[in-house]
mmCIF file of the C-alpha atoms, coordinates in Angstrom:
data_MODEL
# 
_entry.id   MODEL 
# 
loop_
_atom_site.group_PDB 
_atom_site.id 
_atom_site.type_symbol 
_atom_site.label_atom_id 
_atom_site.label_alt_id 
_atom_site.label_comp_id 
_atom_site.label_asym_id 
_atom_site.label_entity_id 
_atom_site.label_seq_id 
_atom_site.pdbx_PDB_ins_code 
_atom_site.Cartn_x 
_atom_site.Cartn_y 
_atom_site.Cartn_z 
_atom_site.occupancy 
_atom_site.B_iso_or_equiv 
_atom_site.pdbx_formal_charge 
_atom_site.auth_seq_id 
_atom_site.auth_comp_id 
_atom_site.auth_asym_id 
_atom_site.auth_atom_id 
_atom_site.pdbx_PDB_model_num 
ATOM 1   C CA . UNK A 1 1   ? 105.793 51.787 -87.213 1.00 0.00 ? 1   UNK A CA 1 
ATOM 2   C CA . UNK A 1 2   ? 109.079 53.063 -85.438 1.00 0.00 ? 2   UNK A CA 1 
ATOM 3   C CA . UNK A 1 3   ? 109.873 55.108 -82.528 1.00 0.00 ? 3   UNK A CA 1 
ATOM 4   C CA . UNK A 1 4   ? 110.284 58.235 -84.432 1.00 0.00 ? 4   UNK A CA 1 
ATOM 5   C CA . UNK A 1 5   ? 107.058 58.059 -86.631 1.00 0.00 ? 5   UNK A CA 1 
ATOM 6   C CA . UNK A 1 6   ? 104.218 58.315 -84.356 1.00 0.00 ? 6   UNK A CA 1 
ATOM 7   C CA . UNK A 1 7   ? 101.017 56.071 -84.573 1.00 0.00 ? 7   UNK A CA 1 
ATOM 8   C CA . UNK A 1 8   ? 100.401 53.476 -87.049 1.00 0.00 ? 8   UNK A CA 1 
ATOM 9   C CA . UNK A 1 9   ? 97.563  54.633 -89.295 1.00 0.00 ? 9   UNK A CA 1 
ATOM 10  C CA . UNK A 1 10  ? 94.925  52.202 -90.728 1.00 0.00 ? 10  UNK A CA 1 
ATOM 11  C CA . UNK A 1 11  ? 93.456  54.164 -93.727 1.00 0.00 ? 11  UNK A CA 1 
ATOM 12  C CA . UNK A 1 12  ? 90.335  52.912 -95.559 1.00 0.00 ? 12  UNK A CA 1 
ATOM 13  C CA . UNK A 1 13  ? 86.907  54.008 -96.897 1.00 0.00 ? 13  UNK A CA 1 
ATOM 14  C CA . UNK A 1 14  ? 83.365  52.358 -96.588 1.00 0.00 ? 14  UNK A CA 1 
ATOM 15  C CA . UNK A 1 15  ? 80.687  52.804 -99.297 1.00 0.00 ? 15  UNK A CA 1 
ATOM 16  C CA . UNK A 1 16  ? 77.850  53.102 -96.840 1.00 0.00 ? 16  UNK A CA 1 
ATOM 17  C CA . UNK A 1 17  ? 77.744  54.284 -93.210 1.00 0.00 ? 17  UNK A CA 1 
ATOM 18  C CA . UNK A 1 18  ? 79.031  51.150 -91.228 1.00 0.00 ? 18  UNK A CA 1 
ATOM 19  C CA . UNK A 1 19  ? 80.090  49.847 -87.826 1.00 0.00 ? 19  UNK A CA 1 
ATOM 20  C CA . UNK A 1 20  ? 83.761  48.811 -88.249 1.00 0.00 ? 20  UNK A CA 1 
ATOM 21  C CA . UNK A 1 21  ? 85.667  46.702 -85.901 1.00 0.00 ? 21  UNK A CA 1 
ATOM 22  C CA . UNK A 1 22  ? 89.455  46.523 -86.147 1.00 0.00 ? 22  UNK A CA 1 
ATOM 23  C CA . UNK A 1 23  ? 91.311  43.893 -84.132 1.00 0.00 ? 23  UNK A CA 1 
ATOM 24  C CA . UNK A 1 24  ? 94.953  43.778 -83.802 1.00 0.00 ? 24  UNK A CA 1 
ATOM 25  C CA . UNK A 1 25  ? 96.841  40.388 -82.916 1.00 0.00 ? 25  UNK A CA 1 
ATOM 26  C CA . UNK A 1 26  ? 100.130 39.294 -81.763 1.00 0.00 ? 26  UNK A CA 1 
ATOM 27  C CA . UNK A 1 27  ? 102.938 38.342 -84.363 1.00 0.00 ? 27  UNK A CA 1 
ATOM 28  C CA . UNK A 1 28  ? 102.516 34.871 -85.567 1.00 0.00 ? 28  UNK A CA 1 
ATOM 29  C CA . UNK A 1 29  ? 98.670  34.708 -85.158 1.00 0.00 ? 29  UNK A CA 1 
ATOM 30  C CA . UNK A 1 30  ? 97.033  32.715 -88.120 1.00 0.00 ? 30  UNK A CA 1 
ATOM 31  C CA . UNK A 1 31  ? 93.361  32.770 -89.257 1.00 0.00 ? 31  UNK A CA 1 
ATOM 32  C CA . UNK A 1 32  ? 91.191  29.972 -90.253 1.00 0.00 ? 32  UNK A CA 1 
ATOM 33  C CA . UNK A 1 33  ? 88.723  30.314 -93.382 1.00 0.00 ? 33  UNK A CA 1 
ATOM 34  C CA . UNK A 1 34  ? 86.146  31.793 -91.009 1.00 0.00 ? 34  UNK A CA 1 
ATOM 35  C CA . UNK A 1 35  ? 88.434  34.439 -89.672 1.00 0.00 ? 35  UNK A CA 1 
ATOM 36  C CA . UNK A 1 36  ? 89.005  32.825 -86.187 1.00 0.00 ? 36  UNK A CA 1 
ATOM 37  C CA . UNK A 1 37  ? 92.578  33.311 -84.807 1.00 0.00 ? 37  UNK A CA 1 
ATOM 38  C CA . UNK A 1 38  ? 95.022  30.691 -83.633 1.00 0.00 ? 38  UNK A CA 1 
ATOM 39  C CA . UNK A 1 39  ? 96.171  31.098 -80.836 1.00 0.00 ? 39  UNK A CA 1 
ATOM 40  C CA . UNK A 1 40  ? 92.556  31.923 -79.537 1.00 0.00 ? 40  UNK A CA 1 
ATOM 41  C CA . UNK A 1 41  ? 91.774  35.611 -79.123 1.00 0.00 ? 41  UNK A CA 1 
ATOM 42  C CA . UNK A 1 42  ? 91.903  35.348 -75.429 1.00 0.00 ? 42  UNK A CA 1 
ATOM 43  C CA . UNK A 1 43  ? 95.819  34.846 -75.975 1.00 0.00 ? 43  UNK A CA 1 
ATOM 44  C CA . UNK A 1 44  ? 96.460  36.673 -79.219 1.00 0.00 ? 44  UNK A CA 1 
ATOM 45  C CA . UNK A 1 45  ? 94.370  39.784 -79.123 1.00 0.00 ? 45  UNK A CA 1 
ATOM 46  C CA . UNK A 1 46  ? 96.260  42.926 -78.514 1.00 0.00 ? 46  UNK A CA 1 
ATOM 47  C CA . UNK A 1 47  ? 94.001  45.816 -79.150 1.00 0.00 ? 47  UNK A CA 1 
ATOM 48  C CA . UNK A 1 48  ? 90.602  46.673 -80.629 1.00 0.00 ? 48  UNK A CA 1 
ATOM 49  C CA . UNK A 1 49  ? 89.187  49.725 -82.263 1.00 0.00 ? 49  UNK A CA 1 
ATOM 50  C CA . UNK A 1 50  ? 85.309  49.900 -82.866 1.00 0.00 ? 50  UNK A CA 1 
ATOM 51  C CA . UNK A 1 51  ? 82.985  52.547 -84.083 1.00 0.00 ? 51  UNK A CA 1 
ATOM 52  C CA . UNK A 1 52  ? 80.571  54.042 -86.631 1.00 0.00 ? 52  UNK A CA 1 
ATOM 53  C CA . UNK A 1 53  ? 82.297  55.278 -89.644 1.00 0.00 ? 53  UNK A CA 1 
ATOM 54  C CA . UNK A 1 54  ? 80.776  57.633 -92.342 1.00 0.00 ? 54  UNK A CA 1 
ATOM 55  C CA . UNK A 1 55  ? 80.247  56.926 -95.939 1.00 0.00 ? 55  UNK A CA 1 
ATOM 56  C CA . UNK A 1 56  ? 82.630  57.711 -98.707 1.00 0.00 ? 56  UNK A CA 1 
ATOM 57  C CA . UNK A 1 57  ? 85.018  59.529 -96.326 1.00 0.00 ? 57  UNK A CA 1 
ATOM 58  C CA . UNK A 1 58  ? 88.723  58.696 -95.764 1.00 0.00 ? 58  UNK A CA 1 
ATOM 59  C CA . UNK A 1 59  ? 89.003  57.039 -92.511 1.00 0.00 ? 59  UNK A CA 1 
ATOM 60  C CA . UNK A 1 60  ? 92.298  57.040 -90.463 1.00 0.00 ? 60  UNK A CA 1 
ATOM 61  C CA . UNK A 1 61  ? 92.269  54.962 -87.466 1.00 0.00 ? 61  UNK A CA 1 
ATOM 62  C CA . UNK A 1 62  ? 95.315  54.865 -85.418 1.00 0.00 ? 62  UNK A CA 1 
ATOM 63  C CA . UNK A 1 63  ? 97.196  52.468 -83.076 1.00 0.00 ? 63  UNK A CA 1 
ATOM 64  C CA . UNK A 1 64  ? 99.833  53.863 -80.748 1.00 0.00 ? 64  UNK A CA 1 
ATOM 65  C CA . UNK A 1 65  ? 101.736 50.513 -80.291 1.00 0.00 ? 65  UNK A CA 1 
ATOM 66  C CA . UNK A 1 66  ? 100.125 49.706 -76.952 1.00 0.00 ? 66  UNK A CA 1 
ATOM 67  C CA . UNK A 1 67  ? 97.805  46.806 -75.736 1.00 0.00 ? 67  UNK A CA 1 
ATOM 68  C CA . UNK A 1 68  ? 94.533  46.868 -74.118 1.00 0.00 ? 68  UNK A CA 1 
ATOM 69  C CA . UNK A 1 69  ? 96.272  47.603 -70.750 1.00 0.00 ? 69  UNK A CA 1 
ATOM 70  C CA . UNK A 1 70  ? 98.037  50.396 -72.477 1.00 0.00 ? 70  UNK A CA 1 
ATOM 71  C CA . UNK A 1 71  ? 101.341 48.818 -72.105 1.00 0.00 ? 71  UNK A CA 1 
ATOM 72  C CA . UNK A 1 72  ? 103.871 49.177 -75.117 1.00 0.00 ? 72  UNK A CA 1 
ATOM 73  C CA . UNK A 1 73  ? 104.132 46.115 -77.135 1.00 0.00 ? 73  UNK A CA 1 
ATOM 74  C CA . UNK A 1 74  ? 107.326 44.345 -78.145 1.00 0.00 ? 74  UNK A CA 1 
ATOM 75  C CA . UNK A 1 75  ? 108.838 44.576 -81.737 1.00 0.00 ? 75  UNK A CA 1 
ATOM 76  C CA . UNK A 1 76  ? 107.058 42.251 -84.354 1.00 0.00 ? 76  UNK A CA 1 
ATOM 77  C CA . UNK A 1 77  ? 104.918 42.100 -87.309 1.00 0.00 ? 77  UNK A CA 1 
ATOM 78  C CA . UNK A 1 78  ? 101.388 42.420 -85.849 1.00 0.00 ? 78  UNK A CA 1 
ATOM 79  C CA . UNK A 1 79  ? 98.381  41.243 -87.760 1.00 0.00 ? 79  UNK A CA 1 
ATOM 80  C CA . UNK A 1 80  ? 95.148  43.133 -87.940 1.00 0.00 ? 80  UNK A CA 1 
ATOM 81  C CA . UNK A 1 81  ? 91.473  42.120 -89.130 1.00 0.00 ? 81  UNK A CA 1 
ATOM 82  C CA . UNK A 1 82  ? 88.883  44.679 -90.160 1.00 0.00 ? 82  UNK A CA 1 
ATOM 83  C CA . UNK A 1 83  ? 85.173  43.790 -90.566 1.00 0.00 ? 83  UNK A CA 1 
ATOM 84  C CA . UNK A 1 84  ? 82.197  46.061 -91.101 1.00 0.00 ? 84  UNK A CA 1 
ATOM 85  C CA . UNK A 1 85  ? 78.389  45.995 -91.395 1.00 0.00 ? 85  UNK A CA 1 
ATOM 86  C CA . UNK A 1 86  ? 75.681  48.483 -92.316 1.00 0.00 ? 86  UNK A CA 1 
ATOM 87  C CA . UNK A 1 87  ? 73.670  46.818 -89.382 1.00 0.00 ? 87  UNK A CA 1 
ATOM 88  C CA . UNK A 1 88  ? 75.226  48.396 -86.367 1.00 0.00 ? 88  UNK A CA 1 
ATOM 89  C CA . UNK A 1 89  ? 73.595  45.546 -84.193 1.00 0.00 ? 89  UNK A CA 1 
ATOM 90  C CA . UNK A 1 90  ? 75.771  42.995 -86.064 1.00 0.00 ? 90  UNK A CA 1 
ATOM 91  C CA . UNK A 1 91  ? 78.931  43.966 -84.254 1.00 0.00 ? 91  UNK A CA 1 
ATOM 92  C CA . UNK A 1 92  ? 79.367  44.615 -80.374 1.00 0.00 ? 92  UNK A CA 1 
ATOM 93  C CA . UNK A 1 93  ? 80.316  48.023 -79.598 1.00 0.00 ? 93  UNK A CA 1 
ATOM 94  C CA . UNK A 1 94  ? 82.519  47.106 -76.720 1.00 0.00 ? 94  UNK A CA 1 
ATOM 95  C CA . UNK A 1 95  ? 84.273  43.800 -77.721 1.00 0.00 ? 95  UNK A CA 1 
ATOM 96  C CA . UNK A 1 96  ? 84.173  44.208 -81.682 1.00 0.00 ? 96  UNK A CA 1 
ATOM 97  C CA . UNK A 1 97  ? 82.917  40.652 -81.684 1.00 0.00 ? 97  UNK A CA 1 
ATOM 98  C CA . UNK A 1 98  ? 80.715  39.769 -84.652 1.00 0.00 ? 98  UNK A CA 1 
ATOM 99  C CA . UNK A 1 99  ? 77.123  39.078 -83.521 1.00 0.00 ? 99  UNK A CA 1 
ATOM 100 C CA . UNK A 1 100 ? 75.500  38.499 -86.904 1.00 0.00 ? 100 UNK A CA 1 
ATOM 101 C CA . UNK A 1 101 ? 78.022  37.101 -89.441 1.00 0.00 ? 101 UNK A CA 1 
ATOM 102 C CA . UNK A 1 102 ? 75.642  37.151 -92.255 1.00 0.00 ? 102 UNK A CA 1 
ATOM 103 C CA . UNK A 1 103 ? 75.218  40.989 -92.042 1.00 0.00 ? 103 UNK A CA 1 
ATOM 104 C CA . UNK A 1 104 ? 79.006  41.597 -92.684 1.00 0.00 ? 104 UNK A CA 1 
ATOM 105 C CA . UNK A 1 105 ? 80.258  43.337 -95.627 1.00 0.00 ? 105 UNK A CA 1 
ATOM 106 C CA . UNK A 1 106 ? 81.993  40.940 -98.031 1.00 0.00 ? 106 UNK A CA 1 
ATOM 107 C CA . UNK A 1 107 ? 85.380  42.471 -97.622 1.00 0.00 ? 107 UNK A CA 1 
ATOM 108 C CA . UNK A 1 108 ? 87.001  40.974 -94.520 1.00 0.00 ? 108 UNK A CA 1 
ATOM 109 C CA . UNK A 1 109 ? 90.632  42.100 -94.676 1.00 0.00 ? 109 UNK A CA 1 
ATOM 110 C CA . UNK A 1 110 ? 93.732  40.763 -92.835 1.00 0.00 ? 110 UNK A CA 1 
ATOM 111 C CA . UNK A 1 111 ? 96.849  42.761 -93.082 1.00 0.00 ? 111 UNK A CA 1 
ATOM 112 C CA . UNK A 1 112 ? 100.141 43.497 -91.241 1.00 0.00 ? 112 UNK A CA 1 
ATOM 113 C CA . UNK A 1 113 ? 101.256 46.338 -89.008 1.00 0.00 ? 113 UNK A CA 1 
ATOM 114 C CA . UNK A 1 114 ? 105.206 46.056 -88.517 1.00 0.00 ? 114 UNK A CA 1 
ATOM 115 C CA . UNK A 1 115 ? 106.289 47.482 -85.253 1.00 0.00 ? 115 UNK A CA 1 
ATOM 116 C CA . UNK A 1 116 ? 109.986 48.168 -85.110 1.00 0.00 ? 116 UNK A CA 1 
ATOM 117 C CA . UNK A 1 117 ? 111.014 50.333 -82.043 1.00 0.00 ? 117 UNK A CA 1 
ATOM 118 C CA . UNK A 1 118 ? 114.580 48.778 -81.854 1.00 0.00 ? 118 UNK A CA 1 
ATOM 119 C CA . UNK A 1 119 ? 114.846 50.134 -78.357 1.00 0.00 ? 119 UNK A CA 1 
ATOM 120 C CA . UNK A 1 120 ? 114.992 53.568 -79.480 1.00 0.00 ? 120 UNK A CA 1 
ATOM 121 C CA . UNK A 1 121 ? 113.667 56.081 -77.262 1.00 0.00 ? 121 UNK A CA 1 
ATOM 122 C CA . UNK A 1 122 ? 114.291 59.840 -76.813 1.00 0.00 ? 122 UNK A CA 1 
ATOM 123 C CA . UNK A 1 123 ? 113.035 59.467 -73.310 1.00 0.00 ? 123 UNK A CA 1 
ATOM 124 C CA . UNK A 1 124 ? 113.901 56.027 -71.622 1.00 0.00 ? 124 UNK A CA 1 
ATOM 125 C CA . UNK A 1 125 ? 113.130 57.194 -68.047 1.00 0.00 ? 125 UNK A CA 1 
ATOM 126 C CA . UNK A 1 126 ? 109.737 58.799 -69.357 1.00 0.00 ? 126 UNK A CA 1 
ATOM 127 C CA . UNK A 1 127 ? 108.838 55.571 -70.898 1.00 0.00 ? 127 UNK A CA 1 
ATOM 128 C CA . UNK A 1 128 ? 109.699 53.695 -67.622 1.00 0.00 ? 128 UNK A CA 1 
ATOM 129 C CA . UNK A 1 129 ? 107.542 55.857 -65.584 1.00 0.00 ? 129 UNK A CA 1 
ATOM 130 C CA . UNK A 1 130 ? 104.624 56.328 -67.949 1.00 0.00 ? 130 UNK A CA 1 
ATOM 131 C CA . UNK A 1 131 ? 104.426 52.432 -68.684 1.00 0.00 ? 131 UNK A CA 1 
ATOM 132 C CA . UNK A 1 132 ? 105.039 51.008 -65.294 1.00 0.00 ? 132 UNK A CA 1 
ATOM 133 C CA . UNK A 1 133 ? 101.681 50.703 -63.313 1.00 0.00 ? 133 UNK A CA 1 
ATOM 134 C CA . UNK A 1 134 ? 99.329  48.430 -61.063 1.00 0.00 ? 134 UNK A CA 1 
ATOM 135 C CA . UNK A 1 135 ? 96.062  47.102 -62.417 1.00 0.00 ? 135 UNK A CA 1 
ATOM 136 C CA . UNK A 1 136 ? 93.323  47.060 -61.345 1.00 0.00 ? 136 UNK A CA 1 
ATOM 137 C CA . UNK A 1 137 ? 93.891  49.947 -59.241 1.00 0.00 ? 137 UNK A CA 1 
ATOM 138 C CA . UNK A 1 138 ? 91.869  50.220 -56.781 1.00 0.00 ? 138 UNK A CA 1 
ATOM 139 C CA . UNK A 1 139 ? 92.466  46.457 -56.380 1.00 0.00 ? 139 UNK A CA 1 
ATOM 140 C CA . UNK A 1 140 ? 88.835  45.246 -55.859 1.00 0.00 ? 140 UNK A CA 1 
ATOM 141 C CA . UNK A 1 141 ? 89.442  41.651 -56.700 1.00 0.00 ? 141 UNK A CA 1 
ATOM 142 C CA . UNK A 1 142 ? 91.699  39.045 -55.077 1.00 0.00 ? 142 UNK A CA 1 
ATOM 143 C CA . UNK A 1 143 ? 94.706  40.125 -56.844 1.00 0.00 ? 143 UNK A CA 1 
ATOM 144 C CA . UNK A 1 144 ? 96.725  43.023 -58.273 1.00 0.00 ? 144 UNK A CA 1 
ATOM 145 C CA . UNK A 1 145 ? 99.303  42.901 -61.331 1.00 0.00 ? 145 UNK A CA 1 
ATOM 146 C CA . UNK A 1 146 ? 102.299 45.219 -61.455 1.00 0.00 ? 146 UNK A CA 1 
ATOM 147 C CA . UNK A 1 147 ? 103.525 45.721 -65.031 1.00 0.00 ? 147 UNK A CA 1 
ATOM 148 C CA . UNK A 1 148 ? 107.080 46.952 -65.217 1.00 0.00 ? 148 UNK A CA 1 
ATOM 149 C CA . UNK A 1 149 ? 108.423 48.495 -68.513 1.00 0.00 ? 149 UNK A CA 1 
ATOM 150 C CA . UNK A 1 150 ? 112.112 47.768 -68.968 1.00 0.00 ? 150 UNK A CA 1 
ATOM 151 C CA . UNK A 1 151 ? 113.604 50.610 -71.158 1.00 0.00 ? 151 UNK A CA 1 
ATOM 152 C CA . UNK A 1 152 ? 116.808 48.374 -71.282 1.00 0.00 ? 152 UNK A CA 1 
ATOM 153 C CA . UNK A 1 153 ? 118.127 45.042 -70.338 1.00 0.00 ? 153 UNK A CA 1 
ATOM 154 C CA . UNK A 1 154 ? 118.483 44.991 -66.373 1.00 0.00 ? 154 UNK A CA 1 
ATOM 155 C CA . UNK A 1 155 ? 117.356 43.840 -62.921 1.00 0.00 ? 155 UNK A CA 1 
ATOM 156 C CA . UNK A 1 156 ? 113.985 44.964 -61.598 1.00 0.00 ? 156 UNK A CA 1 
ATOM 157 C CA . UNK A 1 157 ? 112.815 45.292 -58.058 1.00 0.00 ? 157 UNK A CA 1 
ATOM 158 C CA . UNK A 1 158 ? 109.540 45.956 -56.333 1.00 0.00 ? 158 UNK A CA 1 
ATOM 159 C CA . UNK A 1 159 ? 109.226 46.896 -52.607 1.00 0.00 ? 159 UNK A CA 1 
ATOM 160 C CA . UNK A 1 160 ? 105.712 47.912 -51.197 1.00 0.00 ? 160 UNK A CA 1 
ATOM 161 C CA . UNK A 1 161 ? 105.113 49.940 -48.280 1.00 0.00 ? 161 UNK A CA 1 
ATOM 162 C CA . UNK A 1 162 ? 102.256 51.063 -45.980 1.00 0.00 ? 162 UNK A CA 1 
ATOM 163 C CA . UNK A 1 163 ? 101.634 54.904 -45.644 1.00 0.00 ? 163 UNK A CA 1 
ATOM 164 C CA . UNK A 1 164 ? 103.516 54.568 -42.279 1.00 0.00 ? 164 UNK A CA 1 
ATOM 165 C CA . UNK A 1 165 ? 106.567 53.299 -44.039 1.00 0.00 ? 165 UNK A CA 1 
ATOM 166 C CA . UNK A 1 166 ? 106.434 49.705 -43.006 1.00 0.00 ? 166 UNK A CA 1 
ATOM 167 C CA . UNK A 1 167 ? 107.683 47.250 -45.584 1.00 0.00 ? 167 UNK A CA 1 
ATOM 168 C CA . UNK A 1 168 ? 104.977 44.929 -46.858 1.00 0.00 ? 168 UNK A CA 1 
ATOM 169 C CA . UNK A 1 169 ? 106.559 43.083 -49.755 1.00 0.00 ? 169 UNK A CA 1 
ATOM 170 C CA . UNK A 1 170 ? 110.099 42.831 -51.260 1.00 0.00 ? 170 UNK A CA 1 
ATOM 171 C CA . UNK A 1 171 ? 110.279 41.172 -54.622 1.00 0.00 ? 171 UNK A CA 1 
ATOM 172 C CA . UNK A 1 172 ? 113.202 40.895 -57.041 1.00 0.00 ? 172 UNK A CA 1 
ATOM 173 C CA . UNK A 1 173 ? 112.277 39.914 -60.635 1.00 0.00 ? 173 UNK A CA 1 
ATOM 174 C CA . UNK A 1 174 ? 115.914 39.161 -61.595 1.00 0.00 ? 174 UNK A CA 1 
ATOM 175 C CA . UNK A 1 175 ? 117.445 40.234 -64.761 1.00 0.00 ? 175 UNK A CA 1 
ATOM 176 C CA . UNK A 1 176 ? 114.956 40.958 -67.443 1.00 0.00 ? 176 UNK A CA 1 
ATOM 177 C CA . UNK A 1 177 ? 115.108 41.736 -71.359 1.00 0.00 ? 177 UNK A CA 1 
ATOM 178 C CA . UNK A 1 178 ? 114.130 45.163 -72.659 1.00 0.00 ? 178 UNK A CA 1 
ATOM 179 C CA . UNK A 1 179 ? 110.428 45.364 -73.068 1.00 0.00 ? 179 UNK A CA 1 
ATOM 180 C CA . UNK A 1 180 ? 110.606 46.417 -76.759 1.00 0.00 ? 180 UNK A CA 1 
ATOM 181 C CA . UNK A 1 181 ? 111.902 42.785 -77.124 1.00 0.00 ? 181 UNK A CA 1 
ATOM 182 C CA . UNK A 1 182 ? 109.754 40.736 -74.710 1.00 0.00 ? 182 UNK A CA 1 
ATOM 183 C CA . UNK A 1 183 ? 107.054 43.088 -73.383 1.00 0.00 ? 183 UNK A CA 1 
ATOM 184 C CA . UNK A 1 184 ? 106.714 44.521 -70.060 1.00 0.00 ? 184 UNK A CA 1 
ATOM 185 C CA . UNK A 1 185 ? 107.469 42.233 -66.893 1.00 0.00 ? 185 UNK A CA 1 
ATOM 186 C CA . UNK A 1 186 ? 104.304 41.293 -64.957 1.00 0.00 ? 186 UNK A CA 1 
ATOM 187 C CA . UNK A 1 187 ? 104.076 40.223 -61.373 1.00 0.00 ? 187 UNK A CA 1 
ATOM 188 C CA . UNK A 1 188 ? 100.704 39.082 -59.726 1.00 0.00 ? 188 UNK A CA 1 
ATOM 189 C CA . UNK A 1 189 ? 100.415 39.957 -56.160 1.00 0.00 ? 189 UNK A CA 1 
ATOM 190 C CA . UNK A 1 190 ? 97.654  38.167 -54.128 1.00 0.00 ? 190 UNK A CA 1 
ATOM 191 C CA . UNK A 1 191 ? 97.545  40.908 -51.480 1.00 0.00 ? 191 UNK A CA 1 
ATOM 192 C CA . UNK A 1 192 ? 99.743  39.008 -48.947 1.00 0.00 ? 192 UNK A CA 1 
ATOM 193 C CA . UNK A 1 193 ? 102.832 40.368 -47.148 1.00 0.00 ? 193 UNK A CA 1 
ATOM 194 C CA . UNK A 1 194 ? 106.302 38.850 -47.009 1.00 0.00 ? 194 UNK A CA 1 
ATOM 195 C CA . UNK A 1 195 ? 105.164 36.333 -44.462 1.00 0.00 ? 195 UNK A CA 1 
ATOM 196 C CA . UNK A 1 196 ? 102.371 35.186 -46.571 1.00 0.00 ? 196 UNK A CA 1 
ATOM 197 C CA . UNK A 1 197 ? 99.686  36.719 -44.464 1.00 0.00 ? 197 UNK A CA 1 
ATOM 198 C CA . UNK A 1 198 ? 96.729  38.878 -45.968 1.00 0.00 ? 198 UNK A CA 1 
ATOM 199 C CA . UNK A 1 199 ? 97.424  42.666 -45.835 1.00 0.00 ? 199 UNK A CA 1 
ATOM 200 C CA . UNK A 1 200 ? 94.807  45.103 -44.461 1.00 0.00 ? 200 UNK A CA 1 
ATOM 201 C CA . UNK A 1 201 ? 92.821  47.533 -46.770 1.00 0.00 ? 201 UNK A CA 1 
ATOM 202 C CA . UNK A 1 202 ? 94.316  50.892 -47.404 1.00 0.00 ? 202 UNK A CA 1 
ATOM 203 C CA . UNK A 1 203 ? 96.749  53.048 -49.368 1.00 0.00 ? 203 UNK A CA 1 
ATOM 204 C CA . UNK A 1 204 ? 100.083 51.533 -50.175 1.00 0.00 ? 204 UNK A CA 1 
ATOM 205 C CA . UNK A 1 205 ? 103.168 52.864 -51.982 1.00 0.00 ? 205 UNK A CA 1 
ATOM 206 C CA . UNK A 1 206 ? 105.023 50.758 -54.582 1.00 0.00 ? 206 UNK A CA 1 
ATOM 207 C CA . UNK A 1 207 ? 108.596 51.517 -55.145 1.00 0.00 ? 207 UNK A CA 1 
ATOM 208 C CA . UNK A 1 208 ? 109.783 50.087 -58.538 1.00 0.00 ? 208 UNK A CA 1 
ATOM 209 C CA . UNK A 1 209 ? 113.330 50.199 -59.488 1.00 0.00 ? 209 UNK A CA 1 
ATOM 210 C CA . UNK A 1 210 ? 115.230 48.952 -62.504 1.00 0.00 ? 210 UNK A CA 1 
ATOM 211 C CA . UNK A 1 211 ? 119.218 48.880 -62.965 1.00 0.00 ? 211 UNK A CA 1 
ATOM 212 C CA . UNK A 1 212 ? 120.886 48.474 -66.229 1.00 0.00 ? 212 UNK A CA 1 
ATOM 213 C CA . UNK A 1 213 ? 123.091 45.547 -66.731 1.00 0.00 ? 213 UNK A CA 1 
ATOM 214 C CA . UNK A 1 214 ? 124.140 45.793 -70.241 1.00 0.00 ? 214 UNK A CA 1 
ATOM 215 C CA . UNK A 1 215 ? 125.968 48.746 -71.802 1.00 0.00 ? 215 UNK A CA 1 
ATOM 216 C CA . UNK A 1 216 ? 125.599 51.051 -68.992 1.00 0.00 ? 216 UNK A CA 1 
ATOM 217 C CA . UNK A 1 217 ? 124.880 51.578 -65.239 1.00 0.00 ? 217 UNK A CA 1 
ATOM 218 C CA . UNK A 1 218 ? 121.468 53.635 -65.544 1.00 0.00 ? 218 UNK A CA 1 
ATOM 219 C CA . UNK A 1 219 ? 119.097 53.347 -62.590 1.00 0.00 ? 219 UNK A CA 1 
ATOM 220 C CA . UNK A 1 220 ? 115.493 54.435 -62.712 1.00 0.00 ? 220 UNK A CA 1 
ATOM 221 C CA . UNK A 1 221 ? 113.069 54.393 -59.966 1.00 0.00 ? 221 UNK A CA 1 
ATOM 222 C CA . UNK A 1 222 ? 109.411 55.404 -59.560 1.00 0.00 ? 222 UNK A CA 1 
ATOM 223 C CA . UNK A 1 223 ? 106.859 55.370 -56.945 1.00 0.00 ? 223 UNK A CA 1 
ATOM 224 C CA . UNK A 1 224 ? 103.163 54.431 -57.508 1.00 0.00 ? 224 UNK A CA 1 
ATOM 225 C CA . UNK A 1 225 ? 100.212 54.668 -55.220 1.00 0.00 ? 225 UNK A CA 1 
ATOM 226 C CA . UNK A 1 226 ? 97.967  51.556 -54.862 1.00 0.00 ? 226 UNK A CA 1 
ATOM 227 C CA . UNK A 1 227 ? 94.715  51.247 -53.137 1.00 0.00 ? 227 UNK A CA 1 
ATOM 228 C CA . UNK A 1 228 ? 93.086  48.191 -51.648 1.00 0.00 ? 228 UNK A CA 1 
ATOM 229 C CA . UNK A 1 229 ? 89.545  49.063 -50.829 1.00 0.00 ? 229 UNK A CA 1 
# 
């Protein structure tokens, strides 16, 4: 999978109508004889695709190179595992977890999806804006995570303002590698201001800026609305 080829396609057929679960894992993931991943799924799972598939039909499930938070993942040789069952209750529809191993089809395949973006992007600013976000948003829990996509090696900055323009938070990430190499930069904000005090509920503006440090002097900036209900 390259930047100029579009989505990866996992093509297969099933002999009978089946519920199928495909799980995509980080590079370097290993599987024991029972199919359990190492590191554990909580660490290694990237994306899941689950659904009912018709019999004797060419199926083409696609992966767009993003994780479950819809962030672009770094380059690498990703592993995917595919299982199926004629018993729709044997596989969970949301998680893709196997609920009844004895009902699975005998074929339980593990294969690779090589992803090589090589930093090539026809629209680095568009990638930065589209793949930089805060979650969960609204932030109903005790924290919110800012995910910053680095289209190049550079310094990253986050400033958070109230709707009145008052600075709440000023955070410098320092120099970061391009996200196609190491994944997006993440920062967990515990809803406190620069002085360490909890902030009020309301709407805030996050100004996120990246400045290229290697091979150029490109600067990108985006503004995201975040809500603390």
